[in-house]
C-alpha positions in Angstrom: 95.5 224.3 11.3 91.8 224.6 12.6 92.8 227.0 15.8 95.2 229.4 13.5 92.6 229.7 10.6 89.8 230.2 13.2 91.8 233.1 14.9 93.0 234.6 11.3 89.0 234.7 10.3 88.2 236.5 13.6 90.5 239.3 12.3 89.2 239.0 8.6 87.0 241.8 8.8 89.6 244.1 9.6 91.6 243.5 6.4 91.5 245.1 3.1 91.5 241.8 1.4 89.9 239.1 3.2 90.8 235.5 2.1 88.8 232.5 2.0 89.0 229.6 4.5 91.0 227.5 1.5 93.1 230.1 0.8 93.9 230.8 4.8 94.4 227.0 5.4 96.7 226.7 2.5 98.6 229.5 3.6 99.3 228.4 7.0 100.1 225.1 6.1 102.9 226.3 4.1 104.1 229.0 6.4 103.2 227.6 9.7 102.8 223.5 10.3 105.6 221.1 10.2 105.6 217.7 11.5 108.2 214.7 12.2 107.1 211.0 13.2 109.2 207.6 13.0 106.3 206.2 11.9 106.1 206.4 8.1 102.5 205.2 8.3 101.8 208.3 10.8 103.2 210.9 8.4 101.3 209.4 5.5 98.1 210.3 7.5 99.1 213.3 8.5 99.5 214.5 5.0 96.2 213.1 3.8 94.4 214.7 6.8 96.2 218.4 5.7 94.9 217.7 2.0 91.8 216.7 2.7 91.3 219.6 5.1 91.9 221.6 1.9 89.7 220.2 -0.4 86.4 220.8 2.0 87.0 223.7 2.0 87.1 224.5 -1.9 84.4 226.2 -2.6 84.9 226.2 -6.6 86.2 222.7 -7.8 86.8 224.3 -11.5 89.2 226.2 -10.2 90.8 224.1 -7.5 94.8 224.2 -7.1 97.0 221.7 -7.2 97.5 219.6 -3.4 100.9 221.1 -2.0 103.7 218.9 -2.0 104.2 217.9 1.9 107.6 215.9 1.3 109.5 218.4 3.0 106.5 219.5 5.5 105.6 216.4 7.5 108.6 214.3 7.6 109.7 210.8 8.6 112.6 210.5 10.9 113.9 210.3 14.4 113.6 213.3 16.1 115.6 212.5 19.3 119.1 211.8 17.1 119.8 214.8 15.4 123.0 216.9 15.0 125.0 217.7 18.3 124.4 220.7 20.3 127.5 222.2 19.9 127.9 221.4 16.3 129.1 224.4 14.4 126.3 225.3 11.8 126.2 228.6 9.1 122.3 228.2 8.6 123.3 230.6 5.4 124.7 226.9 4.1 120.9 225.8 4.0 119.5 228.7 1.6 120.0 226.6 -1.4 117.7 224.2 -0.1 115.3 226.5 1.4 114.5 228.0 -2.3 114.4 224.4 -3.9 111.7 223.6 -1.3 110.0 226.6 -2.2 110.1 225.8 -5.6 108.7 221.9 -4.9 106.1 222.9 -2.8 103.7 224.2 -5.3 105.4 222.5 -8.4 102.9 220.4 -10.3 104.8 218.7 -13.2 105.5 215.2 -12.1 109.2 215.3 -14.0 110.5 218.5 -12.1 108.9 217.2 -8.9 111.1 214.1 -9.0 114.1 216.1 -10.0 113.4 218.3 -7.2 112.7 215.9 -4.2 115.4 213.8 -5.2 117.8 217.2 -5.4 116.8 218.1 -2.1 117.1 215.0 -0.3 120.7 214.7 -2.1 121.4 217.8 -0.1 120.0 216.8 3.3 121.7 213.5 3.0 124.9 215.5 2.5 124.7 217.5 5.6 123.6 214.7 7.6 126.7 212.4 6.5 128.9 215.3 7.4 127.7 215.6 10.9 127.6 211.7 11.5 131.4 211.6 10.6 132.3 214.8 12.8 129.8 213.5 15.9 130.0 210.1 17.5 126.3 209.9 17.2 124.8 207.1 14.9 121.9 206.4 12.3 121.4 210.4 12.4 119.0 210.5 9.5 116.9 213.9 11.0 117.9 217.4 12.3 115.4 220.0 12.8 117.2 223.1 12.4 118.6 221.3 8.7 115.2 219.9 7.6 113.4 223.1 8.6 115.9 225.7 8.4 113.5 228.3 7.7 112.3 228.4 10.9 115.1 229.3 12.5 116.3 231.8 9.7 113.3 233.5 10.1 112.3 233.2 13.6 115.0 231.6 15.8 112.8 227.9 16.2 109.0 227.2 16.7 107.0 229.7 18.5 104.7 226.2 19.6 105.8 222.6 19.9 102.7 220.3 20.4 103.3 216.2 20.8 102.3 212.9 22.1 105.9 211.4 22.6 105.9 207.7 23.0 105.9 205.7 26.4 108.6 203.6 26.0 111.7 202.4 29.4 114.6 203.8 28.6 116.3 200.6 30.2 114.9 198.5 27.3 117.4 199.8 25.3 120.1 199.2 28.5 123.6 198.2 26.4 122.9 199.6 22.8 124.2 202.5 21.4 121.5 204.6 20.9 121.1 204.7 25.2 124.6 206.2 25.1 123.6 208.8 22.3 120.4 209.6 24.3 122.4 210.0 27.6 125.0 212.4 25.7 122.2 214.6 23.8 119.8 214.9 26.9 122.1 215.1 30.2 119.2 217.3 31.6 116.5 214.9 31.8 118.3 211.4 31.2 117.8 208.9 33.6 118.3 205.0 32.9 115.4 204.0 35.1 113.4 206.4 33.2 111.2 206.8 30.2 111.9 208.1 26.5 109.2 210.8 26.7 111.3 212.9 29.3 114.0 213.2 26.7 111.0 214.5 24.2 110.2 217.3 26.4 113.8 218.4 26.6 114.0 218.1 22.9 110.6 219.8 22.3 112.1 222.9 24.4 115.1 223.5 22.9 113.3 223.5 19.5 111.4 227.0 20.9 111.9 230.4 20.1 112.4 232.7 22.8 109.2 232.9 24.6 108.0 230.0 22.4 105.4 227.7 24.2 105.4 223.8 24.3 102.7 221.7 24.8 102.7 217.9 25.6 100.5 214.9 26.6 102.9 212.1 28.2 102.3 209.7 30.9 102.1 211.3 34.3 104.5 209.3 36.1 107.4 211.5 35.7 105.5 213.9 38.3 106.0 211.5 41.5 108.5 208.8 40.2 111.9 209.0 41.3 113.2 208.8 37.7 111.0 212.1 37.1 113.3 214.1 39.4 115.6 215.4 36.9 112.8 216.3 34.2 110.9 218.0 37.6 114.1 220.0 37.7 114.3 220.9 34.1 111.3 222.3 34.3 111.5 224.3 37.7 114.9 225.8 36.4 115.1 226.4 32.4 111.4 226.9 32.1 108.3 228.8 32.7 105.5 226.2 33.5 102.3 228.1 32.8 99.3 224.9 32.8 100.0 221.3 34.1 96.5 219.0 34.0 96.8 215.6 35.6 93.8 213.4 34.2 95.0 210.7 37.2 92.4 207.5 36.4 90.6 209.5 33.4 91.6 207.5 30.2 92.1 210.3 27.5 92.7 207.3 25.0 91.0 204.6 24.3 93.4 202.1 23.2 96.1 202.9 26.3 95.5 202.5 29.9 98.1 204.6 30.9 97.7 207.9 33.2 98.2 210.8 31.6 98.8 214.8 32.3 99.0 217.7 29.6 102.3 220.1 30.2 102.1 223.5 28.9 105.4 225.5 29.4 107.1 228.4 28.3 111.0 229.1 26.9 111.4 231.9 29.4 112.2 232.6 33.3 110.5 230.6 35.4 107.8 233.1 37.1 106.5 230.5 39.5 102.8 230.5 39.0 101.8 227.1 37.4 98.1 226.8 37.1 98.0 223.0 38.1 94.5 221.0 38.0 93.5 217.5 38.5 90.5 216.1 36.9 87.6 214.6 39.5 85.0 212.6 38.7 82.6 215.5 37.4 85.1 215.6 34.1 83.9 214.1 31.2 84.7 213.3 27.4 82.3 216.5 26.7 84.1 218.7 29.6 84.9 221.7 28.4 88.5 221.6 29.1 89.5 225.5 29.0 87.0 226.3 31.2 87.5 223.3 33.8 90.4 224.1 34.4 90.1 228.2 35.2 87.3 227.1 37.5 89.4 224.2 39.5 93.0 225.4 39.1 95.1 225.8 42.2 98.2 227.9 41.8 101.8 226.1 42.6 104.6 228.4 43.4 107.4 226.5 45.4 108.0 223.4 42.8 111.5 221.9 42.9 113.0 218.7 41.7 111.2 216.7 44.5 107.6 215.2 44.0 105.1 217.4 42.1 101.5 216.7 43.7 98.5 218.4 42.3 95.0 218.6 44.6 91.7 219.9 44.4 90.7 223.5 45.6 89.4 222.1 48.8 92.1 219.7 49.3 94.5 222.6 48.5 93.2 224.9 51.3 93.1 221.9 53.7 97.1 221.1 53.2 98.0 225.0 53.1 96.5 225.1 56.4 98.2 222.1 57.7 101.4 223.5 56.4 101.0 226.8 57.9 100.4 225.4 61.7 102.9 222.6 61.6 106.9 222.4 60.6 108.4 220.1 58.3 109.7 216.4 59.8 112.9 217.7 57.7 113.2 220.2 59.7 113.1 218.6 62.9 115.9 218.0 64.8 115.2 214.1 64.1 117.5 211.5 61.6 115.4 209.6 59.3 117.1 206.7 57.1 115.7 204.0 55.3 116.8 200.4 56.8 119.7 198.1 56.0 120.0 196.7 52.5 122.1 193.9 51.8 121.5 192.9 48.3 121.1 188.9 49.8 119.2 188.7 52.7 119.4 185.0 52.3 123.1 185.5 53.4 123.0 188.1 55.9 119.6 187.7 57.5 119.3 184.4 59.5 117.2 182.8 61.8 118.0 182.1 65.7 119.4 178.4 65.4 122.0 179.4 63.1 122.6 182.8 64.8 123.3 179.9 67.8 125.6 178.0 65.6 128.0 180.5 64.9 128.2 181.8 68.3 128.7 178.7 69.8 131.5 177.9 67.2 132.8 181.4 68.0 131.8 183.7 70.4 133.0 186.9 69.2 131.0 186.2 66.4 128.0 187.7 68.6 129.7 191.1 68.1 128.7 191.9 64.6 125.0 189.7 64.6 122.0 192.1 65.8 118.3 191.5 66.2 116.1 192.7 62.8 112.8 193.6 62.3 111.6 193.4 58.8 108.7 195.1 56.9 106.2 192.1 58.0 106.9 192.2 61.9 106.2 195.9 62.3 102.3 196.6 62.7 100.6 199.8 63.9 101.9 200.9 67.3 103.4 197.7 67.6 106.2 195.1 66.5 106.1 191.6 66.1 109.6 189.9 66.3 110.4 186.8 64.9 113.8 185.9 66.2 115.7 186.8 63.1 119.1 188.2 63.1 121.6 190.3 60.8 125.3 189.9 60.4 126.6 193.3 60.8 129.6 193.3 58.1 128.6 197.2 57.5 131.1 199.2 55.3 131.1 202.1 57.6 132.2 199.3 60.5 135.6 198.6 58.5 135.8 195.4 59.6 138.1 192.8 58.6 136.2 189.4 58.3 139.5 187.6 59.1 139.0 187.9 62.7 135.6 186.2 62.5 136.7 183.4 61.0 133.5 181.0 61.4 131.2 183.8 59.8 133.9 184.1 57.1 133.6 180.5 56.3 129.9 181.0 56.5 129.9 183.6 53.9 132.1 181.9 51.9 129.3 179.0 51.4 127.6 180.9 49.2 130.2 181.7 46.8 130.3 184.1 44.4 126.7 185.0 44.8 128.0 187.6 47.5 130.3 189.4 45.1 129.5 192.9 44.9 130.1 193.4 40.8 127.0 192.7 39.0 128.5 190.2 37.1 127.1 187.0 35.4 127.7 184.0 37.4 125.9 181.3 36.1 122.1 180.3 35.0 119.1 179.0 37.0 117.4 175.6 36.6 115.3 177.7 33.4 117.9 179.3 31.7 118.4 182.6 32.9 121.4 184.4 34.2 122.3 184.3 37.5 124.0 187.6 39.0 126.4 188.8 41.6 125.2 191.4 43.6 125.2 194.8 42.0 128.5 196.3 41.8 129.6 198.6 44.3 133.2 199.8 46.3 132.3 197.7 49.2 133.9 194.8 50.2 132.3 191.0 49.5 131.3 190.5 52.5 129.6 193.9 53.5 126.5 195.0 53.1 125.7 196.8 49.7 125.2 200.2 51.9 127.8 201.7 54.1 125.4 202.2 56.9 127.2 205.1 58.6 124.0 206.0 61.1 124.5 202.4 62.2 124.7 203.6 65.9 120.9 205.0 65.4 120.0 201.3 65.9 121.1 201.4 69.5 118.4 203.9 70.1 114.8 204.0 70.8 113.3 204.4 67.4 109.8 205.2 65.5 110.0 202.3 62.3 107.5 201.7 59.6 106.9 199.4 57.1 107.5 200.8 53.4 104.5 199.3 51.9 100.7 199.3 53.9 97.2 200.0 53.7 97.4 203.0 55.9 99.8 204.5 58.6 101.6 201.4 60.7 104.0 203.7 62.7 105.5 201.5 65.7 108.1 202.3 68.7 110.8 200.2 68.2 113.5 199.5 71.5 116.8 200.6 71.4 119.4 197.6 69.7 116.7 196.5 67.3 118.1 197.1 63.9 115.6 197.2 60.9 115.5 195.8 57.1 114.9 197.8 53.9 113.0 199.3 52.7 111.2 199.6 55.9 112.6 203.5 57.4 113.2 204.2 60.7 113.2 207.9 62.6 115.2 208.5 66.0 115.3 211.3 67.9 111.2 211.2 67.8 109.4 210.8 70.8 105.7 209.3 71.9 104.0 212.5 70.5 105.4 212.2 67.5 104.3 208.5 67.3 100.5 209.7 68.1 100.7 212.3 65.3 102.1 209.7 62.6 99.4 207.7 63.4 96.3 210.2 62.9 94.1 209.7 60.0 94.9 213.5 59.5 98.8 212.9 59.1 98.1 209.3 57.1 96.1 212.1 54.4 98.7 214.5 54.2 101.5 211.9 53.9 99.2 210.1 51.1 98.4 213.2 49.2 102.1 213.6 48.3 102.1 209.8 46.0 100.3 207.6 44.2 98.1 204.9 45.9 98.9 201.6 44.2 96.3 198.9 43.3 94.6 197.6 46.4 94.8 200.7 48.0 98.7 200.2 48.8 100.5 203.3 49.8 104.2 203.3 49.5 105.4 205.3 53.1 108.8 206.7 51.7 110.8 208.9 53.5 110.4 212.1 51.4 107.1 211.8 51.8 106.8 211.3 55.6 109.4 213.7 55.6 107.8 216.6 54.6 104.6 216.4 56.7 104.0 219.6 59.0 104.0 218.5 62.6 103.6 221.6 65.4 106.4 221.7 67.8 104.5 222.1 71.2 105.7 222.3 74.5 106.7 219.2 76.8 103.5 220.0 78.5 101.0 220.6 75.7 102.5 217.0 74.3 101.6 215.4 76.9 98.5 213.8 76.8 99.5 212.4 73.4 102.5 210.8 75.3 99.9 209.5 78.0 97.2 208.5 74.9 100.4 206.7 73.1 101.7 204.9 75.9 97.7 203.6 76.5 97.7 202.4 73.1 101.3 200.6 73.0 100.3 198.6 76.1 97.0 197.7 74.8 98.1 196.7 71.2 100.5 194.0 72.9 97.7 192.9 75.1 95.4 192.5 72.3 92.5 194.6 73.9 91.0 196.0 70.4 88.0 198.0 72.1 90.1 199.8 74.0 92.9 200.5 71.9 90.7 201.2 68.9 89.0 204.0 71.7 92.4 205.6 72.7 93.1 205.7 68.8 90.4 207.6 68.2 90.8 210.3 70.9 93.9 210.8 69.1 92.6 211.5 66.2 90.3 213.7 67.4 93.6 215.8 69.1 95.3 215.9 65.7 92.2 217.6 64.2 92.4 220.1 67.0 96.2 220.5 66.6 95.5 221.5 63.2 91.7 222.8 62.9 91.7 224.5 66.8 89.4 227.6 65.2 87.4 225.7 63.3 86.4 223.3 66.0 85.9 226.1 68.4 83.4 227.6 66.2 81.6 224.5 66.0 81.6 223.5 69.4 83.5 220.5 69.2 86.9 220.5 71.1 88.1 217.7 72.3 91.0 218.7 74.3 89.0 220.3 77.5 86.8 217.4 77.9 89.2 214.8 78.7 90.4 216.4 82.1 93.4 215.2 83.4 94.4 211.5 81.8 96.4 210.1 84.2 100.1 208.7 83.3 101.7 205.5 83.7 105.4 204.8 83.9 107.8 202.2 83.5 108.3 201.1 86.6 104.6 200.0 87.3 103.7 196.5 86.1 101.8 195.4 83.3 98.8 195.1 85.7 99.3 198.6 87.4 99.4 199.8 83.4 96.7 198.0 82.5 94.1 199.2 85.8 95.0 202.9 85.0 94.3 202.3 81.8 90.8 200.5 82.2 89.6 203.3 84.5 90.4 206.1 82.3 88.4 204.0 79.3 85.8 203.7 82.0 85.5 207.2 82.9 86.1 208.8 79.0 84.2 205.7 77.6 80.5 206.4 76.3 79.1 204.1 74.1 76.2 206.2 73.1 
């Protein structure tokens, strides 16, 4: 209201008969403003604030007009459940209601006002009841194009839709009819693991006329969370994103601890010029947000359904440089996958003693029992094997469990817990439901996932824990399997291992997601695959490979000083890999001072390897 009236006042000097602020406000409320909320108290407060806004600007209280009736301007209703999109509408049918609402707005006679209110309400509910009978939706108590039909009659939709939708997880409504209605009405943004604010974005967009603008403040989780993939795709494919302000840790609302963002998007073809701005420590409640965005924004042109990440200008320049120098790992000739998801590790992952017992009873069992690493076994440059084994009944192997009778009998001891039906199979000691494994099309004795890539476990691979304080990539020997959610890469080498463990790679990967409390980060393949790494010739990779070999040996021997020193050298080389011109101008090149780093080979004994490493350490290390 304030913004519209201010704009019209600025034009007042050009008008033949300029209006007072009171007159402009009254006209704006009548012709331009509408509001809906499911909470009646919010409706009462909104109406009261509009009335008060009118009164404070009335200069002559002796001639003040009666306050307008806002019953059909600011309305209580469930905005997410309206008429089906494909329901035939003839907006001319709403003409009578529109005429009645115009009469009601300024009516001062109480009896006439009651009569008009009842007449309008009856007409509206007749339409609602008819629509509910024709559709499969339930509890329709509001529809925008019905209650505010004049907006579509005159303009074809709203010019601007502004809102702060509720933040409620959709899974809280699991099994309820309303969830099914949402899924049917909001196919572009609905996700069972998502939040209803995502649906409001789609709803708000539908209410706009061509080139209309939507502005919402919501949780910012949709930008990076898996459940936000459909919403991100919706923005890029069906709208023209204009401005995105990520408040991150800055608390906009004193009563809410959720991290928020403001998204402004247009009902138009995507021009791929989103002005994105993260709020940093310099931002306060007194900062001019318009000026801040103008000065601090970056331009994002290549958005998709993948995770959206906003950085400040300096970080943006660094990332663009890294992007320009390297090739994203997803475009390398490598394979990246999550480890094995069993759905019930207590049955599938066994210790060495159990493995020996099963094989002793039936030697054939050894065919499908494999050594496995868990995330906690994966450290930086090294793995710590705990003598754990997995019964590898992967669906992709098409096994007949009767060919392994001892393992079959072992699995049967777990009863219905192994079933892949998702059904309730009993209750625990506290009375909570106990479920079988989630429903899949796999057989009862098989793992949850197909594991079509099982042959990759027989190769050397780069592995890492899913959750860590910093990058912890290690090399796992052929034949060693990996448990989910830990991912792994096959087709990589020690050069890639060295770059992945560098500080610059860790910085880039972590910039793509959100760091959790305590500094932990989830190193998902969807982030790691985006890391741009230069594809060097074999000779150029050699110094990285040799230094990585040093660290691999030293980490096993727990020689921390030497290991940390060679890791620092790898870090320095990685910086030179991406920012060679800058380091050269500063006179800080590293590689030309290393000389010929001596190689070690698999044919050497550990003593011989350590002797070479120690000699190179003595040559290169300067404590000063």
